[in-house]
TIPATI-366044 format. One record per atom (N, C-alpha, C, CB): residue number from 1; residue in one letter; chain; atom name; x, y, z. Coordinates in Angstrom, 1 decimal, m for minus. Glycine has a CB too. Example, Ala and Ser with C-alpha at 12.3 -4.5 7.8 and 13.67 -1.06 7.14 Angstrom:
BEGIN
<1 "A" "A" "N" <13.2 m5.7 7.8>>
<1 "A" "A" "CA" <12.3 m4.5 7.8>>
<1 "A" "A" "C" <13.2 m3.3 7.8>>
<1 "A" "A" "CB" <11.3 m4.5 9.0>>
<2 "S" "A" "N" <12.8 m2.2 7.1>>
<2 "S" "A" "CA" <13.7 m1.1 7.1>>
<2 "S" "A" "C" <12.9 0.0 7.9>>
<2 "S" "A" "CB" <14.1 m0.6 5.7>>
This chain:
BEGIN
<1 "X" "A" "N" <m22.9 m7.7 m2.1>>
<1 "X" "A" "CA" <m21.4 m7.4 m2.1>>
<1 "X" "A" "C" <m21.0 m5.9 m1.3>>
<1 "X" "A" "CB" <m20.9 m7.4 m3.7>>
<2 "X" "A" "N" <m20.0 m6.0 m0.8>>
<2 "X" "A" "CA" <m19.6 m5.0 m0.1>>
<2 "X" "A" "C" <m18.8 m4.0 m1.0>>
<2 "X" "A" "CB" <m18.8 m5.5 1.1>>
<3 "X" "A" "N" <m19.0 m2.7 m0.9>>
<3 "X" "A" "CA" <m18.4 m1.8 m1.8>>
<3 "X" "A" "C" <m16.9 m1.4 m1.5>>
<3 "X" "A" "CB" <m19.2 m0.5 m1.7>>
<4 "X" "A" "N" <m16.0 m1.2 m2.4>>
<4 "X" "A" "CA" <m14.6 m0.9 m1.9>>
<4 "X" "A" "C" <m14.5 0.1 m0.7>>
<4 "X" "A" "CB" <m13.9 m0.4 m3.0>>
<5 "X" "A" "N" <m15.4 1.2 m0.7>>
<5 "X" "A" "CA" <m15.2 2.1 0.3>>
<5 "X" "A" "C" <m15.6 1.6 1.5>>
<5 "X" "A" "CB" <m15.8 3.4 0.0>>
<6 "X" "A" "N" <m16.0 0.4 1.8>>
<6 "X" "A" "CA" <m16.6 m0.2 3.1>>
<6 "X" "A" "C" <m15.4 m1.1 3.6>>
<6 "X" "A" "CB" <m18.0 m1.1 2.8>>
<7 "X" "A" "N" <m14.5 m1.5 2.7>>
<7 "X" "A" "CA" <m13.4 m2.5 3.0>>
<7 "X" "A" "C" <m12.4 m2.0 3.9>>
<7 "X" "A" "CB" <m12.8 m3.0 1.8>>
<8 "X" "A" "N" <m11.8 m2.7 4.8>>
<8 "X" "A" "CA" <m10.8 m2.3 5.5>>
<8 "X" "A" "C" <m9.7 m3.3 5.6>>
<8 "X" "A" "CB" <m11.4 m2.0 6.7>>
<9 "X" "A" "N" <m8.4 m2.9 6.0>>
<9 "X" "A" "CA" <m7.5 m3.9 5.8>>
<9 "X" "A" "C" <m6.8 m3.9 7.3>>
<9 "X" "A" "CB" <m6.6 m3.6 4.4>>
<10 "X" "A" "N" <m6.2 m5.1 7.8>>
<10 "X" "A" "CA" <m5.8 m5.2 8.9>>
<10 "X" "A" "C" <m4.7 m6.3 8.7>>
<10 "X" "A" "CB" <m6.9 m5.5 9.9>>
<11 "X" "A" "N" <m3.7 m6.3 9.5>>
<11 "X" "A" "CA" <m2.6 m7.0 9.6>>
<11 "X" "A" "C" <m2.6 m8.4 10.1>>
<11 "X" "A" "CB" <m1.7 m6.4 10.3>>
<12 "X" "A" "N" <m2.4 m9.7 9.5>>
<12 "X" "A" "CA" <m2.6 m10.8 10.0>>
<12 "X" "A" "C" <m1.7 m11.1 11.2>>
<12 "X" "A" "CB" <m2.5 m11.8 8.9>>
<13 "X" "A" "N" <m2.1 m11.7 12.3>>
<13 "X" "A" "CA" <m1.3 m12.0 13.3>>
<13 "X" "A" "C" <m0.4 m13.2 13.0>>
<13 "X" "A" "CB" <m2.1 m12.2 14.4>>
<14 "X" "A" "N" <m0.8 m14.2 12.4>>
<14 "X" "A" "CA" <m0.1 m15.3 11.9>>
<14 "X" "A" "C" <m0.1 m15.3 10.5>>
<14 "X" "A" "CB" <m0.6 m16.5 12.3>>
<15 "X" "A" "N" <1.3 m15.6 10.1>>
<15 "X" "A" "CA" <1.6 m15.4 8.7>>
<15 "X" "A" "C" <2.7 m16.5 8.1>>
<15 "X" "A" "CB" <2.1 m13.8 8.6>>
<16 "X" "A" "N" <2.5 m16.7 7.1>>
<16 "X" "A" "CA" <3.6 m17.8 6.6>>
<16 "X" "A" "C" <4.7 m17.1 5.8>>
<16 "X" "A" "CB" <2.9 m19.0 5.5>>
<17 "X" "A" "N" <4.8 m15.9 5.8>>
<17 "X" "A" "CA" <5.8 m15.3 5.2>>
<17 "X" "A" "C" <6.1 m13.9 5.6>>
<17 "X" "A" "CB" <5.7 m15.3 4.0>>
<18 "X" "A" "N" <7.3 m13.3 5.4>>
<18 "X" "A" "CA" <7.8 m11.9 5.6>>
<18 "X" "A" "C" <7.4 m11.0 4.4>>
<18 "X" "A" "CB" <9.3 m11.9 5.9>>
<19 "X" "A" "N" <7.5 m9.8 4.6>>
<19 "X" "A" "CA" <7.3 m8.9 3.4>>
<19 "X" "A" "C" <8.6 m9.1 2.5>>
<19 "X" "A" "CB" <7.1 m7.2 3.9>>
<20 "X" "A" "N" <8.2 m9.1 1.3>>
<20 "X" "A" "CA" <9.6 m9.2 0.4>>
<20 "X" "A" "C" <9.8 m8.0 m0.3>>
<20 "X" "A" "CB" <9.5 m10.2 m0.7>>
<21 "X" "A" "N" <8.9 m7.0 m0.6>>
<21 "X" "A" "CA" <9.3 m5.7 m1.2>>
<21 "X" "A" "C" <9.1 m4.9 m0.4>>
<21 "X" "A" "CB" <8.8 m5.2 m2.4>>
<22 "X" "A" "N" <9.6 m3.6 m0.7>>
<22 "X" "A" "CA" <9.7 m2.4 m0.1>>
<22 "X" "A" "C" <8.3 m2.0 0.1>>
<22 "X" "A" "CB" <10.4 m1.4 m0.8>>
<23 "X" "A" "N" <7.2 m2.0 m0.9>>
<23 "X" "A" "CA" <5.7 m1.8 m0.7>>
<23 "X" "A" "C" <5.1 m2.7 0.2>>
<23 "X" "A" "CB" <4.9 m2.1 m1.9>>
<24 "X" "A" "N" <5.5 m3.9 0.4>>
<24 "X" "A" "CA" <4.8 m4.7 1.4>>
<24 "X" "A" "C" <5.3 m4.3 2.8>>
<24 "X" "A" "CB" <5.1 m6.1 1.2>>
<25 "X" "A" "N" <6.5 m4.1 2.9>>
<25 "X" "A" "CA" <7.1 m3.6 4.2>>
<25 "X" "A" "C" <6.5 m2.2 4.7>>
<25 "X" "A" "CB" <8.7 m3.3 4.0>>
<26 "X" "A" "N" <6.1 m1.3 3.6>>
<26 "X" "A" "CA" <5.5 0.0 4.0>>
<26 "X" "A" "C" <3.9 m0.5 4.4>>
<26 "X" "A" "CB" <5.6 1.1 2.7>>
<27 "X" "A" "N" <3.4 m1.3 3.8>>
<27 "X" "A" "CA" <2.0 m1.7 4.4>>
<27 "X" "A" "C" <2.0 m2.3 5.7>>
<27 "X" "A" "CB" <1.3 m2.7 3.6>>
<28 "X" "A" "N" <3.0 m3.3 6.0>>
<28 "X" "A" "CA" <3.0 m3.8 7.0>>
<28 "X" "A" "C" <3.5 m2.7 8.4>>
<28 "X" "A" "CB" <3.7 m5.1 6.8>>
<29 "X" "A" "N" <4.3 m1.8 8.0>>
<29 "X" "A" "CA" <4.5 m0.8 9.0>>
<29 "X" "A" "C" <3.4 0.1 9.4>>
<29 "X" "A" "CB" <5.6 0.0 8.7>>
<30 "X" "A" "N" <2.7 0.3 8.4>>
<30 "X" "A" "CA" <1.5 1.1 8.5>>
<30 "X" "A" "C" <0.3 0.5 9.3>>
<30 "X" "A" "CB" <1.0 1.4 7.3>>
<31 "X" "A" "N" <0.0 m0.9 8.9>>
<31 "X" "A" "CA" <m0.8 m1.6 9.5>>
<31 "X" "A" "C" <m0.3 m1.9 11.1>>
<31 "X" "A" "CB" <m0.9 m2.8 8.7>>
<32 "X" "A" "N" <0.8 m2.1 11.5>>
<32 "X" "A" "CA" <1.2 m2.3 12.6>>
<32 "X" "A" "C" <1.1 m1.1 13.5>>
<32 "X" "A" "CB" <2.5 m2.8 12.5>>
<33 "X" "A" "N" <1.1 m0.1 13.0>>
<33 "X" "A" "CA" <1.0 1.2 13.8>>
<33 "X" "A" "C" <m0.6 1.6 14.0>>
<33 "X" "A" "CB" <1.9 2.5 13.1>>
<34 "X" "A" "N" <m1.3 1.3 13.0>>
<34 "X" "A" "CA" <m2.8 1.9 13.0>>
<34 "X" "A" "C" <m3.7 0.6 13.3>>
<34 "X" "A" "CB" <m3.3 2.6 11.3>>
<35 "X" "A" "N" <m3.3 m0.6 13.1>>
<35 "X" "A" "CA" <m4.3 m1.6 13.4>>
<35 "X" "A" "C" <m4.9 m2.0 12.2>>
<35 "X" "A" "CB" <m5.1 m1.2 14.2>>
<36 "X" "A" "N" <m6.1 m1.1 12.0>>
<36 "X" "A" "CA" <m7.0 m1.3 10.8>>
<36 "X" "A" "C" <m7.1 m0.1 10.3>>
<36 "X" "A" "CB" <m8.3 m1.9 11.1>>
<37 "X" "A" "N" <m7.2 0.0 8.8>>
<37 "X" "A" "CA" <m7.2 1.0 8.0>>
<37 "X" "A" "C" <m8.0 0.8 6.8>>
<37 "X" "A" "CB" <m6.0 1.1 7.7>>
<38 "X" "A" "N" <m9.1 1.7 6.5>>
<38 "X" "A" "CA" <m9.9 1.6 5.3>>
<38 "X" "A" "C" <m8.9 1.5 4.0>>
<38 "X" "A" "CB" <m10.9 2.9 5.2>>
<39 "X" "A" "N" <m9.5 0.5 3.3>>
<39 "X" "A" "CA" <m8.7 0.2 2.0>>
<39 "X" "A" "C" <m8.4 1.5 1.1>>
<39 "X" "A" "CB" <m9.6 m0.9 1.2>>
<40 "X" "A" "N" <m9.3 2.3 0.9>>
<40 "X" "A" "CA" <m9.1 3.5 0.1>>
<40 "X" "A" "C" <m8.1 4.6 0.6>>
<40 "X" "A" "CB" <m10.5 4.1 0.0>>
<41 "X" "A" "N" <m8.0 4.8 1.9>>
<41 "X" "A" "CA" <m7.0 5.4 2.8>>
<41 "X" "A" "C" <m5.6 4.7 2.6>>
<41 "X" "A" "CB" <m7.6 5.4 4.3>>
<42 "X" "A" "N" <m5.5 3.3 2.6>>
<42 "X" "A" "CA" <m4.3 2.6 2.6>>
<42 "X" "A" "C" <m3.8 2.7 1.2>>
<42 "X" "A" "CB" <m4.4 1.2 3.2>>
<43 "X" "A" "N" <m4.6 2.5 0.1>>
<43 "X" "A" "CA" <m4.3 2.7 m1.3>>
<43 "X" "A" "C" <m3.5 4.1 m1.4>>
<43 "X" "A" "CB" <m5.6 2.7 m2.2>>
<44 "X" "A" "N" <m4.1 5.3 m0.9>>
<44 "X" "A" "CA" <m3.6 6.5 m1.0>>
<44 "X" "A" "C" <m2.3 6.7 m0.4>>
<44 "X" "A" "CB" <m4.4 7.3 m0.4>>
<45 "X" "A" "N" <m2.2 6.2 0.7>>
<45 "X" "A" "CA" <m1.0 6.1 1.6>>
<45 "X" "A" "C" <0.1 5.5 1.0>>
<45 "X" "A" "CB" <m1.3 5.4 2.9>>
<46 "X" "A" "N" <m0.2 4.3 0.6>>
<46 "X" "A" "CA" <1.0 3.5 m0.2>>
<46 "X" "A" "C" <1.3 4.1 m1.4>>
<46 "X" "A" "CB" <0.6 2.1 m0.5>>
<47 "X" "A" "N" <0.6 4.6 m2.2>>
<47 "X" "A" "CA" <0.8 5.3 m3.5>>
<47 "X" "A" "C" <1.7 6.5 m3.2>>
<47 "X" "A" "CB" <m0.5 5.8 m4.1>>
<48 "X" "A" "N" <1.5 7.4 m2.2>>
<48 "X" "A" "CA" <2.3 8.5 m1.8>>
<48 "X" "A" "C" <3.6 8.0 m1.2>>
<48 "X" "A" "CB" <1.5 9.4 m0.8>>
<49 "X" "A" "N" <3.7 6.9 m0.5>>
<49 "X" "A" "CA" <5.1 6.4 m0.3>>
<49 "X" "A" "C" <6.0 5.9 m1.4>>
<49 "X" "A" "CB" <4.8 5.2 0.5>>
<50 "X" "A" "N" <5.1 5.2 m2.3>>
<50 "X" "A" "CA" <6.0 4.6 m3.4>>
<50 "X" "A" "C" <6.4 5.9 m4.3>>
<50 "X" "A" "CB" <5.2 3.3 m4.4>>
<51 "X" "A" "N" <5.5 7.1 m4.5>>
<51 "X" "A" "CA" <5.8 8.1 m5.0>>
<51 "X" "A" "C" <7.0 8.8 m4.5>>
<51 "X" "A" "CB" <4.9 8.7 m4.9>>
<52 "X" "A" "N" <7.2 9.1 m3.2>>
<52 "X" "A" "CA" <8.3 9.6 m2.7>>
<52 "X" "A" "C" <9.7 9.0 m2.7>>
<52 "X" "A" "CB" <8.1 9.8 m1.5>>
<53 "X" "A" "N" <9.3 7.5 m2.6>>
<53 "X" "A" "CA" <10.5 6.8 m2.8>>
<53 "X" "A" "C" <11.1 6.9 m4.0>>
<53 "X" "A" "CB" <10.3 5.6 m2.5>>
<54 "X" "A" "N" <10.4 7.0 m5.1>>
<54 "X" "A" "CA" <10.9 7.2 m6.4>>
<54 "X" "A" "C" <11.7 8.5 m6.7>>
<54 "X" "A" "CB" <9.8 7.2 m7.3>>
<55 "X" "A" "N" <11.0 9.5 m5.9>>
<55 "X" "A" "CA" <11.7 10.7 m6.1>>
<55 "X" "A" "C" <13.1 10.9 m5.2>>
<55 "X" "A" "CB" <10.6 11.9 m5.7>>
<56 "X" "A" "N" <13.0 10.3 m4.0>>
<56 "X" "A" "CA" <14.2 10.5 m3.2>>
<56 "X" "A" "C" <15.4 9.4 m3.9>>
<56 "X" "A" "CB" <13.8 10.1 m1.6>>
<57 "X" "A" "N" <14.9 8.4 m5.0>>
<57 "X" "A" "CA" <15.8 7.7 m5.7>>
<57 "X" "A" "C" <16.4 8.0 m6.9>>
<57 "X" "A" "CB" <15.4 6.9 m5.9>>
<58 "X" "A" "N" <15.9 9.5 m7.1>>
<58 "X" "A" "CA" <16.5 10.3 m8.2>>
<58 "X" "A" "C" <15.7 10.2 m9.5>>
<58 "X" "A" "CB" <18.0 9.8 m8.4>>
<59 "X" "A" "N" <14.4 9.8 m9.4>>
<59 "X" "A" "CA" <13.6 9.7 m10.6>>
<59 "X" "A" "C" <13.5 11.2 m11.1>>
<59 "X" "A" "CB" <12.1 9.1 m10.3>>
<60 "X" "A" "N" <13.1 11.4 m12.4>>
<60 "X" "A" "CA" <12.9 12.6 m12.9>>
<60 "X" "A" "C" <11.9 13.4 m11.9>>
<60 "X" "A" "CB" <12.3 12.4 m14.4>>
<61 "X" "A" "N" <12.2 14.4 m11.3>>
<61 "X" "A" "CA" <11.3 14.9 m10.5>>
<61 "X" "A" "C" <10.4 15.7 m11.3>>
<61 "X" "A" "CB" <11.9 15.7 m9.4>>
<62 "X" "A" "N" <10.7 16.2 m12.6>>
<62 "X" "A" "CA" <9.8 17.1 m13.4>>
<62 "X" "A" "C" <8.7 16.3 m13.9>>
<62 "X" "A" "CB" <10.5 17.6 m14.5>>
<63 "X" "A" "N" <9.1 15.0 m14.5>>
<63 "X" "A" "CA" <8.0 13.9 m14.7>>
<63 "X" "A" "C" <7.0 13.7 m13.7>>
<63 "X" "A" "CB" <8.7 12.7 m14.9>>
<64 "X" "A" "N" <7.6 13.3 m12.4>>
<64 "X" "A" "CA" <6.7 12.7 m11.3>>
<64 "X" "A" "C" <6.1 13.8 m11.0>>
<64 "X" "A" "CB" <7.3 12.1 m10.1>>
<65 "X" "A" "N" <6.5 15.0 m10.9>>
<65 "X" "A" "CA" <5.8 16.3 m10.3>>
<65 "X" "A" "C" <4.6 16.3 m11.0>>
<65 "X" "A" "CB" <6.7 17.7 m10.4>>
<66 "X" "A" "N" <4.4 16.4 m12.3>>
<66 "X" "A" "CA" <3.2 16.4 m13.1>>
<66 "X" "A" "C" <2.2 15.3 m12.9>>
<66 "X" "A" "CB" <3.6 16.5 m14.6>>
<67 "X" "A" "N" <2.8 14.4 m12.7>>
<67 "X" "A" "CA" <1.6 13.0 m12.5>>
<67 "X" "A" "C" <1.5 12.7 m11.0>>
<67 "X" "A" "CB" <2.2 11.5 m13.2>>
<68 "X" "A" "N" <2.3 13.1 m10.2>>
<68 "X" "A" "CA" <2.2 13.0 m8.7>>
<68 "X" "A" "C" <1.8 11.4 m8.3>>
<68 "X" "A" "CB" <1.0 14.1 m8.0>>
<69 "X" "A" "N" <1.3 11.2 m7.1>>
<69 "X" "A" "CA" <1.3 9.8 m6.5>>
<69 "X" "A" "C" <0.4 8.8 m7.2>>
<69 "X" "A" "CB" <0.8 9.8 m5.1>>
<70 "X" "A" "N" <m0.7 9.8 m8.2>>
<70 "X" "A" "CA" <m1.8 8.9 m8.7>>
<70 "X" "A" "C" <m1.1 7.7 m9.6>>
<70 "X" "A" "CB" <m2.8 9.9 m9.7>>
<71 "X" "A" "N" <0.2 8.3 m10.1>>
<71 "X" "A" "CA" <0.7 7.1 m10.9>>
<71 "X" "A" "C" <1.0 5.8 m10.2>>
<71 "X" "A" "CB" <1.9 7.5 m11.5>>
<72 "X" "A" "N" <1.2 5.7 m9.2>>
<72 "X" "A" "CA" <1.3 4.4 m8.4>>
<72 "X" "A" "C" <0.4 3.9 m7.6>>
<72 "X" "A" "CB" <2.3 4.5 m7.6>>
<73 "X" "A" "N" <m0.9 4.5 m7.8>>
<73 "X" "A" "CA" <m2.0 3.8 m7.5>>
<73 "X" "A" "C" <m2.4 2.3 m7.7>>
<73 "X" "A" "CB" <m2.9 4.6 m8.0>>
<74 "X" "A" "N" <m2.2 2.0 m9.4>>
<74 "X" "A" "CA" <m2.2 0.7 m9.8>>
<74 "X" "A" "C" <m1.1 m0.3 m9.1>>
<74 "X" "A" "CB" <m2.0 0.7 m11.2>>
<75 "X" "A" "N" <0.0 0.1 m8.7>>
<75 "X" "A" "CA" <1.1 m0.6 m8.3>>
<75 "X" "A" "C" <0.5 m0.9 m6.7>>
<75 "X" "A" "CB" <2.5 0.4 m8.6>>
<76 "X" "A" "N" <0.4 0.3 m6.3>>
<76 "X" "A" "CA" <m0.4 0.0 m4.6>>
<76 "X" "A" "C" <m1.4 m1.2 m4.7>>
<76 "X" "A" "CB" <m1.4 1.4 m4.0>>
<77 "X" "A" "N" <m2.4 m1.0 m5.6>>
<77 "X" "A" "CA" <m3.5 m1.8 m5.5>>
<77 "X" "A" "C" <m3.2 m3.5 m5.8>>
<77 "X" "A" "CB" <m4.5 m1.3 m6.5>>
<78 "X" "A" "N" <m2.2 m3.6 m6.8>>
<78 "X" "A" "CA" <m1.5 m5.0 m7.0>>
<78 "X" "A" "C" <m0.8 m5.2 m5.7>>
<78 "X" "A" "CB" <m0.3 m5.0 m8.2>>
<79 "X" "A" "N" <0.0 m4.5 m5.1>>
<79 "X" "A" "CA" <0.5 m4.9 m3.7>>
<79 "X" "A" "C" <m0.3 m5.5 m2.7>>
<79 "X" "A" "CB" <1.0 m3.9 m3.0>>
<80 "X" "A" "N" <m1.4 m4.7 m2.6>>
<80 "X" "A" "CA" <m2.6 m4.9 m1.5>>
<80 "X" "A" "C" <m3.1 m6.4 m1.9>>
<80 "X" "A" "CB" <m3.9 m3.7 m1.6>>
<81 "X" "A" "N" <m3.4 m6.4 m3.2>>
<81 "X" "A" "CA" <m4.2 m7.7 m3.6>>
<81 "X" "A" "C" <m3.1 m8.8 m3.4>>
<81 "X" "A" "CB" <m4.6 m7.6 m5.3>>
<82 "X" "A" "N" <m2.0 m8.6 m3.7>>
<82 "X" "A" "CA" <m1.1 m10.0 m3.6>>
<82 "X" "A" "C" <m0.8 m10.4 m2.2>>
<82 "X" "A" "CB" <0.3 m9.9 m4.3>>
<83 "X" "A" "N" <m1.0 m9.4 m1.3>>
<83 "X" "A" "CA" <m0.6 m9.8 0.1>>
<83 "X" "A" "C" <m2.0 m10.1 0.9>>
<83 "X" "A" "CB" <0.2 m8.5 0.8>>
<84 "X" "A" "N" <m3.2 m10.0 0.4>>
<84 "X" "A" "CA" <m4.2 m10.4 0.9>>
<84 "X" "A" "C" <m4.3 m11.8 1.3>>
<84 "X" "A" "CB" <m5.0 m10.0 0.3>>
<85 "X" "A" "N" <m4.3 m12.0 2.6>>
<85 "X" "A" "CA" <m4.6 m13.4 3.0>>
<85 "X" "A" "C" <m3.2 m14.0 3.6>>
<85 "X" "A" "CB" <m5.2 m14.2 1.7>>
<86 "X" "A" "N" <m2.1 m13.3 3.1>>
<86 "X" "A" "CA" <m0.8 m13.9 3.4>>
<86 "X" "A" "C" <m0.1 m13.1 4.4>>
<86 "X" "A" "CB" <0.0 m14.0 2.2>>
<87 "X" "A" "N" <m0.3 m11.7 4.3>>
<87 "X" "A" "CA" <0.4 m10.7 5.2>>
<87 "X" "A" "C" <m0.8 m9.8 6.3>>
<87 "X" "A" "CB" <1.3 m9.4 4.2>>
<88 "X" "A" "N" <m1.8 m9.7 5.3>>
<88 "X" "A" "CA" <m3.0 m8.9 5.7>>
<88 "X" "A" "C" <m4.2 m9.4 5.1>>
<88 "X" "A" "CB" <m2.8 m7.3 5.3>>
<89 "X" "A" "N" <m5.2 m8.7 5.8>>
<89 "X" "A" "CA" <m6.6 m9.1 5.4>>
<89 "X" "A" "C" <m7.6 m8.1 5.0>>
<89 "X" "A" "CB" <m7.1 m9.8 6.6>>
<90 "X" "A" "N" <m8.0 m8.2 3.6>>
<90 "X" "A" "CA" <m8.9 m7.1 3.2>>
<90 "X" "A" "C" <m10.2 m7.5 3.3>>
<90 "X" "A" "CB" <m8.6 m6.6 2.0>>
<91 "X" "A" "N" <m11.1 m6.9 4.1>>
<91 "X" "A" "CA" <m12.7 m7.3 4.2>>
<91 "X" "A" "C" <m13.4 m6.2 5.1>>
<91 "X" "A" "CB" <m12.9 m8.9 5.1>>
């Protein structure tokens, strides 16, 4: 069994759907530029992007500032798992 730290994510060339959420669009754009990204790195980048999006959207900066992007790791993981095999491939 492969460890999560060994997994990489790559954009699928043929897909049956477009990205539907901002989070999916962020992942698609990152993968389109980089090609293949280690899963752990992509999780961190997506969590950071979601955090920055919330701050720009007027979320309470004080609360988010204390928690940081770590608050968005679970959402980032759900997004990556949901798009696996449809928009990108984790493997």
